[in-house]
Backbone as JSON Lines, residues from 0, in Angstrom:
{"i":0,"aa":"M","n":[77.82,102.44,86.76],"ca":[78.39,101.33,87.73],"c":[79.13,102.25,88.7]}
{"i":1,"aa":"T","n":[78.54,101.91,90.06],"ca":[79.22,102.85,91.18],"c":[80.24,102.71,90.94]}
{"i":2,"aa":"V","n":[80.78,104.27,92.39],"ca":[81.92,103.72,92.85],"c":[82.12,102.77,93.8]}
{"i":3,"aa":"D","n":[81.32,101.85,94.13],"ca":[81.58,101.17,95.48],"c":[82.09,99.88,94.63]}
{"i":4,"aa":"R","n":[81.48,99.32,93.35],"ca":[82.21,98.24,93.08],"c":[83.47,98.87,92.71]}
{"i":5,"aa":"E","n":[84.22,99.49,92.58],"ca":[85.24,99.27,91.57],"c":[86.46,99.97,93.44]}
{"i":6,"aa":"V","n":[85.4,100.02,93.96],"ca":[86.79,100.16,94.94],"c":[86.53,98.74,96.02]}
{"i":7,"aa":"I","n":[85.71,98.05,96.58],"ca":[85.58,97.25,97.4],"c":[85.51,95.81,95.92]}
{"i":8,"aa":"P","n":[86.64,95.23,97.16],"ca":[86.63,94.25,96.65],"c":[86.59,92.85,96.01]}
{"i":9,"aa":"E","n":[85.07,92.68,96.12],"ca":[83.86,91.75,96.41],"c":[83.23,92.61,95.47]}
{"i":10,"aa":"H","n":[83.52,93.58,95.15],"ca":[82.62,93.2,93.65],"c":[83.12,93.68,92.73]}
{"i":11,"aa":"S","n":[84.61,93.19,92.08],"ca":[85.36,93.41,91.67],"c":[85.1,92.38,90.13]}
{"i":12,"aa":"P","n":[85.01,92.42,89.23],"ca":[84.46,91.71,87.79],"c":[85.42,90.18,88.03]}
{"i":13,"aa":"A","n":[87.47,89.93,88.7],"ca":[87.37,89.18,88.81],"c":[86.35,88.24,89.83]}
{"i":14,"aa":"H","n":[85.68,88.39,91.01],"ca":[86.12,88.0,91.99],"c":[84.12,87.77,91.36]}
{"i":15,"aa":"D","n":[83.09,88.18,90.45],"ca":[81.74,87.69,89.83],"c":[82.23,85.83,89.31]}
{"i":16,"aa":"R","n":[82.94,86.26,88.84],"ca":[83.25,85.31,88.03],"c":[83.18,83.99,88.74]}
{"i":17,"aa":"S","n":[82.34,83.05,88.09],"ca":[82.77,81.07,88.83],"c":[83.86,80.32,88.11]}
{"i":18,"aa":"P","n":[84.4,79.57,88.52],"ca":[85.12,79.2,87.73],"c":[84.22,77.82,86.22]}
{"i":19,"aa":"V","n":[85.16,78.39,85.84],"ca":[84.75,77.94,83.62],"c":[84.9,76.24,83.93]}
{"i":20,"aa":"E","n":[83.93,75.43,83.75],"ca":[84.24,73.96,83.91],"c":[83.65,73.91,82.14]}
{"i":21,"aa":"E","n":[84.07,72.99,81.46],"ca":[84.75,72.15,80.19],"c":[83.54,71.64,79.78]}
{"i":22,"aa":"V","n":[83.27,71.59,78.88],"ca":[81.93,70.85,77.86],"c":[82.72,69.39,77.74]}
{"i":23,"aa":"S","n":[82.28,68.14,78.39],"ca":[81.9,66.52,78.02],"c":[82.31,66.78,76.79]}
{"i":24,"aa":"T","n":[82.49,65.49,75.88],"ca":[82.5,65.45,74.51],"c":[81.11,65.26,74.7]}
{"i":25,"aa":"A","n":[80.74,63.82,75.56],"ca":[79.49,62.19,75.79],"c":[78.75,63.89,75.43]}
{"i":26,"aa":"T","n":[78.7,64.73,76.36],"ca":[77.61,66.17,76.32],"c":[77.58,66.61,75.23]}
{"i":27,"aa":"V","n":[78.09,67.16,74.35],"ca":[78.01,67.56,73.26],"c":[77.51,66.44,72.15]}
{"i":28,"aa":"V","n":[78.67,65.19,72.69],"ca":[78.0,64.02,71.26],"c":[76.05,64.83,71.71]}
{"i":29,"aa":"A","n":[75.55,64.06,72.77],"ca":[74.17,64.57,73.35],"c":[73.4,65.53,72.8]}
{"i":30,"aa":"Y","n":[73.64,66.38,73.14],"ca":[73.36,67.7,72.45],"c":[72.64,67.55,70.51]}
{"i":31,"aa":"A","n":[73.95,67.37,70.28],"ca":[74.13,67.03,68.27],"c":[72.81,66.16,68.64]}
{"i":32,"aa":"M","n":[72.95,64.96,68.69],"ca":[71.61,63.92,68.82],"c":[70.01,64.16,69.11]}
{"i":33,"aa":"A","n":[70.55,64.57,69.71],"ca":[68.95,65.16,70.6],"c":[68.4,66.51,69.08]}
{"i":34,"aa":"A","n":[69.54,67.32,69.05],"ca":[68.37,68.42,67.73],"c":[68.57,67.75,66.37]}
{"i":35,"aa":"V","n":[69.42,66.48,66.07],"ca":[69.23,65.37,64.96],"c":[67.83,64.82,65.14]}
{"i":36,"aa":"V","n":[67.42,64.76,66.47],"ca":[66.03,63.82,66.91],"c":[65.16,64.59,66.48]}
{"i":37,"aa":"L","n":[65.19,65.86,66.97],"ca":[63.84,66.89,66.85],"c":[63.65,67.62,65.6]}
{"i":38,"aa":"V","n":[64.72,67.41,64.1],"ca":[64.59,68.38,63.32],"c":[63.93,66.42,62.97]}
{"i":39,"aa":"G","n":[64.37,65.32,62.34],"ca":[63.82,64.37,62.14],"c":[62.12,64.09,62.71]}
{"i":40,"aa":"W","n":[62.02,64.05,64.49],"ca":[60.48,64.58,64.2],"c":[59.31,65.35,63.39]}
{"i":41,"aa":"F","n":[60.05,67.34,63.86],"ca":[59.33,68.16,62.42],"c":[59.35,67.25,61.56]}
{"i":42,"aa":"L","n":[60.88,66.75,61.01],"ca":[59.96,67.03,59.19],"c":[59.2,65.36,58.79]}
{"i":43,"aa":"F","n":[59.17,64.55,59.4],"ca":[58.4,63.31,59.9],"c":[56.9,64.39,59.91]}
{"i":44,"aa":"G","n":[56.75,64.21,60.91],"ca":[55.61,64.99,61.42],"c":[54.63,66.05,60.52]}
{"i":45,"aa":"W","n":[55.37,66.64,59.17],"ca":[55.44,67.52,58.25],"c":[55.0,67.44,57.06]}
{"i":46,"aa":"L","n":[56.32,65.58,56.22],"ca":[56.19,65.33,55.46],"c":[55.64,63.94,55.5]}
{"i":47,"aa":"V","n":[55.65,62.86,56.46],"ca":[54.81,61.8,56.44],"c":[53.59,61.94,56.76]}
{"i":48,"aa":"L","n":[53.07,62.27,58.4],"ca":[51.89,62.33,58.79],"c":[51.64,63.61,58.13]}
{"i":49,"aa":"E","n":[51.72,65.23,57.34],"ca":[51.26,65.64,56.8],"c":[50.17,66.56,57.9]}
{"i":50,"aa":"Q","n":[51.02,66.53,58.67],"ca":[50.19,67.62,60.01],"c":[50.15,69.11,60.11]}
{"i":51,"aa":"G","n":[50.81,69.46,58.96],"ca":[51.28,71.28,58.32],"c":[52.66,71.7,59.76]}
{"i":52,"aa":"F","n":[52.59,72.26,58.48],"ca":[54.1,72.96,58.87],"c":[54.04,73.95,60.1]}
{"i":53,"aa":"V","n":[53.05,74.61,60.45],"ca":[53.07,74.96,61.99],"c":[52.84,73.87,62.94]}
{"i":54,"aa":"D","n":[51.99,72.87,62.3],"ca":[51.26,72.01,64.3],"c":[53.22,71.37,63.78]}
{"i":55,"aa":"S","n":[53.76,71.0,63.36],"ca":[55.43,70.69,62.77],"c":[55.61,71.33,63.87]}
{"i":56,"aa":"V","n":[55.89,72.41,63.89],"ca":[57.31,73.71,64.75],"c":[56.88,73.26,65.7]}
{"i":57,"aa":"G","n":[55.31,73.43,66.47],"ca":[55.33,73.61,67.58],"c":[55.65,72.24,67.94]}
{"i":58,"aa":"E","n":[55.16,70.95,67.57],"ca":[55.54,69.67,67.95],"c":[56.91,69.23,68.38]}
{"i":59,"aa":"S","n":[57.85,69.69,67.65],"ca":[58.62,69.76,67.73],"c":[60.21,70.52,68.38]}
{"i":60,"aa":"A","n":[59.06,72.0,68.81],"ca":[59.18,72.37,70.5],"c":[59.03,72.68,71.37]}
{"i":61,"aa":"G","n":[57.7,71.93,71.31],"ca":[57.56,71.5,72.5],"c":[58.17,70.12,73.05]}
{"i":62,"aa":"A","n":[58.71,69.4,72.39],"ca":[59.36,68.08,72.64],"c":[61.35,68.53,72.9]}
{"i":63,"aa":"G","n":[61.46,70.01,71.87],"ca":[62.48,70.53,73.0],"c":[62.54,70.96,73.78]}
{"i":64,"aa":"F","n":[61.61,71.88,74.17],"ca":[61.66,71.91,75.77],"c":[61.23,71.98,77.08]}
{"i":65,"aa":"T","n":[60.31,70.05,76.92],"ca":[60.78,68.98,76.77],"c":[61.84,68.85,77.75]}
{"i":66,"aa":"L","n":[62.6,68.44,76.76],"ca":[64.09,67.18,77.01],"c":[64.5,68.14,77.61]}
{"i":67,"aa":"L","n":[64.82,70.19,77.51],"ca":[65.26,70.62,78.18],"c":[65.61,71.11,79.51]}
{"i":68,"aa":"L","n":[63.55,70.83,79.77],"ca":[63.33,71.07,81.25],"c":[63.76,69.06,82.17]}
{"i":69,"aa":"I","n":[64.23,68.79,81.68],"ca":[64.56,67.31,81.82],"c":[66.1,67.13,82.77]}
{"i":70,"aa":"V","n":[66.37,68.07,81.36],"ca":[68.01,67.7,81.27],"c":[68.23,69.59,82.66]}
{"i":71,"aa":"S","n":[67.66,70.06,82.94],"ca":[67.76,71.67,83.67],"c":[68.17,70.38,85.15]}
{"i":72,"aa":"V","n":[66.64,69.69,84.7],"ca":[66.34,69.12,85.87],"c":[67.15,67.85,86.82]}
{"i":73,"aa":"V","n":[67.94,67.28,85.94],"ca":[68.65,66.14,85.8],"c":[69.84,67.3,87.14]}
{"i":74,"aa":"G","n":[70.44,68.25,85.74],"ca":[71.81,68.59,86.69],"c":[71.42,69.25,87.19]}
{"i":75,"aa":"T","n":[69.98,69.96,88.13],"ca":[70.25,70.92,89.65],"c":[70.33,69.09,91.04]}
{"i":76,"aa":"V","n":[69.57,68.38,90.43],"ca":[69.7,67.19,91.17],"c":[71.32,67.12,90.96]}
{"i":77,"aa":"R","n":[72.25,66.57,90.24],"ca":[73.09,66.26,90.2],"c":[74.5,67.35,90.71]}
{"i":78,"aa":"R","n":[74.1,68.59,91.48],"ca":[74.75,69.46,91.12],"c":[74.46,69.67,93.5]}
{"i":79,"aa":"S","n":[73.22,69.18,93.1],"ca":[72.85,69.22,94.95],"c":[73.42,67.6,95.91]}
{"i":80,"aa":"R","n":[73.78,66.72,94.98],"ca":[74.42,65.71,95.67],"c":[75.85,65.92,95.75]}
{"i":81,"aa":"R","n":[76.92,67.19,94.76],"ca":[77.65,67.27,95.44],"c":[78.09,68.13,96.33]}
């Protein structure tokens, strides 16, 4: 940390913080359901389709990252409209 950050008010830690927004219950429920679906998808591929552990993990991880990408794009579009 430099002396400038302590002296200049724009660089104070209180100024750097953005307002905290609470996460809605619907968002938490949606994330929990997505996690359950991904675990179910993993178990289905591994135990029912018998495609192998590593393949099932990779497929579930790919589906999870795709969901995260979709959530990120939707969140960006929603914030740009405000």
